[in-house]
Each structure stands twice: as C-alpha cells, then as structure tokens.
C-alpha positions in Angstrom: 27.7 163.7 -81.8 24.1 164.0 -80.4 23.2 166.6 -83.0 24.5 164.4 -85.8 22.5 161.4 -84.7 19.3 163.4 -84.4 19.7 165.0 -87.8 20.5 161.6 -89.4 17.4 160.1 -87.9 15.1 163.0 -88.9 16.5 162.7 -92.4 15.7 159.0 -92.3 12.0 159.5 -91.3 11.6 162.4 -93.7 13.2 160.8 -96.8 13.1 157.0 -96.4 9.9 156.7 -94.3 8.3 159.6 -96.0 6.5 160.8 -92.9 4.4 164.0 -93.1 6.1 167.3 -92.3 4.0 167.8 -89.2 5.0 164.4 -87.9 8.7 165.2 -88.5 8.2 168.4 -86.6 6.8 166.6 -83.6 9.6 164.1 -83.7 12.1 167.0 -83.7 10.5 168.4 -80.6 10.5 165.0 -78.9 14.2 164.6 -79.6 15.0 168.1 -78.4 13.5 167.1 -75.1 15.6 163.9 -75.1 18.8 165.9 -75.7 17.9 168.3 -73.0 17.5 165.5 -70.4 20.6 163.8 -71.6 22.6 167.0 -71.3 21.4 167.5 -67.8 22.4 164.0 -66.9 25.7 164.4 -68.7 25.2 161.3 -70.8 25.5 160.8 -74.5 22.4 159.8 -76.4 23.9 156.4 -77.4 24.7 155.8 -73.7 21.2 156.4 -72.3 20.0 153.6 -70.1 16.5 152.4 -69.1 17.0 154.0 -65.7 17.5 157.4 -67.3 14.3 157.1 -69.3 12.3 156.1 -66.3 13.7 159.0 -64.3 12.8 161.4 -67.1 9.3 160.0 -67.4 8.9 160.6 -63.6 10.1 164.2 -64.0 7.6 164.9 -66.9 4.8 163.4 -64.9 5.7 165.3 -61.8 5.8 168.5 -63.9 2.2 168.0 -64.8 2.4 166.4 -68.3 -0.4 164.1 -69.0 0.0 160.3 -69.4 -1.1 160.6 -73.0 1.4 163.4 -73.7 4.2 161.3 -72.2 3.2 158.3 -74.2 3.5 160.3 -77.4 7.0 161.5 -76.4 8.1 157.9 -75.5 6.9 156.7 -78.9 9.1 159.3 -80.6 12.1 158.3 -78.4 11.4 154.6 -79.0 11.5 155.0 -82.8 14.8 156.9 -82.5 16.5 154.1 -80.5 15.0 151.4 -82.7 16.8 153.2 -85.6 20.0 153.5 -83.6 19.8 149.7 -83.0 19.4 149.0 -86.7 22.4 151.2 -87.4 24.4 149.2 -84.9 24.9 152.2 -82.6 23.2 150.8 -79.5 23.0 147.3 -78.1 19.5 147.7 -76.8 16.5 150.1 -76.8 16.3 151.8 -73.4 12.7 152.9 -74.1 11.4 149.5 -75.0 9.8 148.5 -71.7 9.0 151.9 -70.5 5.3 152.9 -70.4 3.7 156.2 -69.6 1.8 156.6 -66.4 -1.9 155.6 -66.8 -4.1 158.6 -67.2 -6.8 158.9 -64.6 -10.1 157.7 -66.0 -12.4 160.7 -66.5 -15.6 160.8 -64.5 -18.8 160.4 -66.5 -20.5 163.7 -67.0 -23.8 163.9 -65.1 -26.3 166.8 -64.8 -27.2 168.3 -61.5 -30.6 167.3 -60.1 -31.9 170.8 -60.9 -30.8 170.6 -64.6 -32.1 167.1 -65.0 -35.5 168.1 -63.7 -35.5 171.3 -65.8 -34.9 169.2 -68.9 -37.4 166.5 -68.0 -40.1 169.1 -67.2 -39.4 171.2 -70.3 -42.4 171.7 -72.6 -41.6 173.1 -76.0 -43.8 176.0 -77.3 -43.7 174.5 -80.8 -46.9 173.9 -82.7 -46.1 170.2 -83.1 -47.7 168.2 -80.3 -46.6 164.9 -82.0 -42.9 165.8 -81.8 -43.3 167.3 -78.3 -45.0 164.1 -77.0 -42.4 161.8 -78.5 -39.3 163.8 -77.4 -40.7 164.3 -73.9 -41.3 160.5 -73.5 -37.8 159.8 -74.7 -36.2 162.1 -72.1 -38.4 160.7 -69.3 -37.3 157.1 -70.2 -33.6 158.0 -70.5 -33.4 159.9 -67.2 -36.2 158.1 -65.3 -35.1 154.5 -66.1 -31.4 155.0 -67.0 -31.7 153.4 -70.4 -28.8 153.3 -73.0 -29.7 154.9 -76.2 -29.4 151.5 -78.0 -31.9 150.1 -75.5 -34.3 153.0 -76.1 -34.2 152.6 -79.9 -34.8 148.8 -79.5 -38.1 149.3 -77.7 -41.3 148.2 -79.4 -44.8 149.7 -78.7 -46.1 146.2 -77.9 -44.6 143.0 -76.5 -44.0 140.2 -79.0 -41.7 137.1 -79.3 -39.5 139.0 -81.7 -39.3 142.3 -79.8 -35.9 143.3 -78.5 -37.6 145.3 -75.8 -40.9 146.8 -74.9 -42.6 149.0 -72.2 -45.5 147.6 -70.1 -47.2 150.9 -69.4 -49.8 149.3 -67.2 -47.2 147.6 -65.1 -44.9 150.6 -65.2 -41.9 148.5 -66.4 -39.5 148.5 -69.3 -38.1 145.3 -70.6 -34.8 145.9 -72.5 -32.1 144.1 -74.3 -28.8 145.3 -73.0 -25.1 144.7 -73.7 -24.1 141.1 -74.4 -27.7 140.2 -75.2 -28.7 140.4 -71.5 -32.3 141.2 -70.7 -33.4 143.2 -67.7 -36.5 144.8 -66.4 -36.4 148.4 -65.0 -39.2 150.4 -63.3 -40.8 153.3 -65.2 -41.7 156.2 -63.0 -45.0 158.0 -62.9 -43.9 160.9 -65.0 -42.5 158.6 -67.6 -45.7 156.6 -67.7 -47.7 159.8 -68.2 -45.4 160.9 -71.0 -45.6 157.5 -72.7 -49.4 157.6 -72.5 -49.5 161.0 -74.2 -47.1 159.7 -76.9 -48.9 156.5 -77.6 -52.1 158.4 -78.1 -50.5 160.3 -80.9 -47.9 157.9 -82.2 -49.4 156.4 -85.4 -48.8 159.0 -88.2 -51.0 159.3 -91.2 -53.8 157.1 -90.0 -51.8 154.3 -88.6 -49.3 153.8 -91.4 -46.3 153.0 -89.2 -44.0 150.5 -90.9 -42.6 149.0 -87.7 -43.7 148.2 -84.2 -41.0 150.5 -82.9 -42.0 152.6 -79.9 -40.2 155.7 -81.1 -40.5 156.5 -84.8 -39.9 159.3 -87.2 -42.4 161.1 -89.4 -42.0 158.3 -92.0 -43.0 155.7 -89.6 -39.6 154.0 -89.3 -37.7 153.3 -86.1 -35.6 156.3 -84.8 -31.9 155.8 -85.0 -29.5 156.6 -82.1 -28.1 159.5 -84.1 -31.6 161.0 -84.5 -32.1 160.7 -80.7 -28.8 162.4 -80.0 -29.7 165.3 -82.3 -33.2 165.7 -80.8 -31.9 165.6 -77.2 -29.1 168.1 -77.9 -31.7 170.5 -79.5 -34.1 170.0 -76.7 -31.5 170.6 -73.9 -30.5 173.9 -75.4 -34.1 174.9 -75.8 -34.7 174.1 -72.2 -31.9 176.6 -71.3 -29.2 174.2 -70.2 -25.7 175.5 -70.4 -24.3 172.6 -72.5 -25.9 170.2 -75.0 -27.0 166.9 -73.4 -26.4 163.5 -74.9 -28.4 160.3 -74.0 -25.6 158.7 -72.0 -25.4 161.9 -69.9 -29.0 161.2 -68.7 -28.0 157.6 -67.9 -25.1 158.9 -65.8 -27.4 161.4 -64.1 -30.0 158.7 -63.4 -27.3 156.5 -61.7 -25.6 159.4 -59.8 -28.9 160.8 -58.4 -30.2 157.4 -57.4 -27.0 156.7 -55.6 -27.0 160.0 -53.8 -30.5 159.3 -52.5 -30.2 155.5 -51.7 -26.5 154.7 -51.4 -27.5 151.2 -52.6 -24.7 150.4 -55.1 -26.0 146.9 -55.8 -29.4 148.2 -56.7 -27.9 150.8 -59.1 -25.8 148.0 -60.7 -28.9 145.9 -61.4 -30.9 148.9 -62.8 -28.0 149.9 -65.1 -27.4 146.3 -66.2 -23.7 146.3 -65.3 -22.1 142.9 -65.3 -19.4 144.0 -62.9 -20.0 146.2 -59.9 -16.6 147.9 -60.4 -18.3 149.6 -63.5 -20.9 151.0 -61.2 -18.5 152.2 -58.5 -17.4 155.1 -60.7 -20.7 156.7 -59.6 -19.5 156.7 -56.0 -16.8 159.1 -57.0 -19.5 161.4 -58.5 -21.5 161.0 -55.3 -18.4 162.0 -53.3 -18.0 165.1 -55.5 -21.6 166.0 -54.7 -21.0 165.6 -51.0 -17.8 167.5 -51.1 -19.4 170.5 -52.8 -22.2 170.5 -50.2 -19.6 170.4 -47.5 -17.6 173.2 -49.0 -20.7 175.3 -49.4 -22.3 174.7 -46.0 -19.8 173.6 -43.3 -18.2 176.4 -41.2 -14.9 174.6 -41.1 -14.8 174.4 -44.9 -15.1 178.1 -45.6 -11.8 179.7 -46.6 -11.1 183.2 -45.6 -10.1 185.6 -48.3 -8.9 189.0 -47.3 -10.4 188.5 -43.9 -13.8 187.6 -45.3 -15.6 184.2 -45.6 
C-alpha cells in the first residue's frame, strides 16, 4: 500500500503540478526516507502520527543532518500528507506543526590581527599612485573605523547640510549615516588620517573635474559604488598575499573582534558599530572566545594532547 501511495503522489506532482524532473527526484528521495522510518516503526504511511514525525526529526538531527536539510525533507513530507488529506486518505497532516531544528547562526568571518595589518599595510607596486592612495584610504577606514560599505560610499570629501556623511580629517572623526537613518561619529586612527591626507591630495582627477563631492570616486569623477569597492578590496587582498579574498564587511567584523579582544568593552564596540541592540554585538564575544581558546590550546601545558607519546 505504501508503494502505491507514493507512486500515485509522484505521478500527481509530475503530471498535474508539472514540477521539474529534478524536483520530482528530490521528492522521491524524501519519501524513500519516510517509508524507511515508517517500516522501522512498523506503521503504515497513512497511520503516521505527529509523534512519529517528531521522533524521526530528532533521529535525523542526532545523526548530524543540518537544520536546513531536515527542513527540506519535512517540506516534501508535508506536501505528501497534504495530498493524502485532499484524497480523503488521512484525517490530519502529521507534519503540519513540525519544524526543523534551528540551524546555528554562523559566526561572522574575521581576519586575524596579522592578516588585517598585512592588508592595511600593503602598498601596491603599481604605477598608479592615484588608485593606490584611494584604495589604501578605503581599507584604513573600513578596518580602522569599522564602517559598513554603504557608510563608506556615502562619505563626502567636505561637510555640508546635504551630506550623508563626511570625514573631519583635522578632528580625526568620521560622521556617518548608518542603518535606519541613524547618525554616529567614530574615531579615525592615525594611519587612516595619513592615508586620507595622501588621497585628498590626489583626489581631483583631470584638474578638479569631479562631478560630485563624494570622498571616494572613480576615474570619471563619480561616486564609487559598493560593488566597485568589493571588487577593489578583493583584488587588493589577493595582491597582499592573503589566503582568501576579503570583502568590506569582513574588515568591519575584524575591527569589532580585535577591539573586543583588546578592550573587552562590549558597550563601546556596540556604539562604534552603530548597533541598535547589544545582542547583535554579542556575536563578537563568541569570536573573542574562539581566539582565547586557540591561544589556550597552543600555549597551556594542560591543553596539549599527546599523540603517540609526543606533545
């Protein structure tokens, strides 16, 4: 009976719903799993209860299947039992209120201190001092002040009533417009100030023909886009010898992580990043713990694991 129900349903999705062949193949695999679990529990498919489904979800999760993978399987099962209900073969859908375990939120990717300094200190050997000065200043601001790429592109070279943001080089401060239209002021470090001064001295192309007041512009004088900055940063990080391409938000994560490692002042990091809720900032405490754990594993005598009699 189980085989018959499954084949009828697959025919339904293939012919009546006209789903793609690949989707039908995935549904087939999902229902094979369902039949396997039902056979182990010695229960017919049309007699499966909510408690069965929850138990099988726990088994999949315990077996190492990801929350996303389980959610996809449940979606296939849910569709099957919805169809059985329409056919009058089951009174209720046993999958209806079952949800997959939440996947652990991945930690933000941050560079090590050494890699961050290597990138920030990198000087290209190209024969284009204009591009070199601009890209160096962008990296220094992203890493040194923890700016979002949207905040970086919104910076103007001079303060004005209409400016979304600007840098006060003399005061060593950046005034930015963050998420939700919230303004904040962040300090600009000495290295970033020096890089900005070099860039501002070269900024105006073609004798001052810049079309906008944007701080960071392209050769045509227009404001750089976020995509352009992503591309330039990825190129620069590879030129600097880093193992993986770097994107702007990775430098923001690095800024927060390294600052927290040094100061342990979560509230200060929250203010500098412009987070409305401190729980958003707390993710960096997990990165900080990883850093401490690695240091412990590498240095503490009690952390060293003996392998074949050797440490």
